[in-house]
N, C-alpha and C positions, 0 to 999 in steps of 0.2 A: 504494500500500500504506500502510495506517495501522497503527501500533503504539501500544501503551499508550493505546488509545482505548476508553472504556467504551461498549459497545453496549447499547441498550435493546431493540431488536427487529430481527430479520431480516425484510426486506420481501419479500413475494411478490405476484405478480399472476396472475390467472387466465389460463391459456394461455401464460404466459411463464416461470413458475417464480420463482426467486429473482432479484430485481432490485436489491438493495442492502441498506443498513442504516440504522436511525435511531439516532443516537448519544444518549447520556444528556443531552447539552446541547441536544438537539432538532435538530441538523443532520442532513440527509439526504444520504447518500452513495450514488450510483447505481453499479451494476456492469453490465458487458456480458457477463461470463463467470462469474458465481457469486460465492460468498462462502466464505472459509476461516475456520472458527472454532477457536480454541484454548481455548475455555472448557470443553472436555470434552464428551463426547457427551450425557450426561444433561442438563447445564445448557443446552446448545445446543437440544436438542429440547424440554425442558420449560419453559425460561424465555425463549428467544429466538425460536423459531418461533411464528407465530400459531397459536392453538388450533385454528382451523378446518382447519389443514393436518396435524393430528396423525393423522387417519384413515389416510392412505396409509402412515404410519410406525408403525402400531399394533404390528406384529410386532417391529420394532426397539425401540420403547419398552418392550414387555413383556420382551424379552431383557435390556435394560439394567437394568430394575427388578429382575430376578431375579439379577443378578450379585452375587457375594458379596464381591468386592473392588473396589478402585478401578480405573478404566480410564483413568488419566491419559494413557496413551500414545495414546489414540484421538483423532484430529483429525477434524473434520467438514468436508466440502466439500459445500455445498448448491447444486445447479444443475439441478433437474428442472422439468418443467412441461408 
């Protein structure tokens, strides 16, 4: 578990789903069981997930975009594939 580490991108591989993260300093951290993001659901989807993976999350992205308030209580766990 890493804390207080700035993540640049959540890494995904075809057929495997989420496989780790790339940190802001360039380090790659591999994961066997997914990634937990505390960046908030909007930031996680819009800023950390690769754009090519936004398609399967379109309904979630639309719902988050329409929310009128903050959803700081939402934590994202990404492990699909």
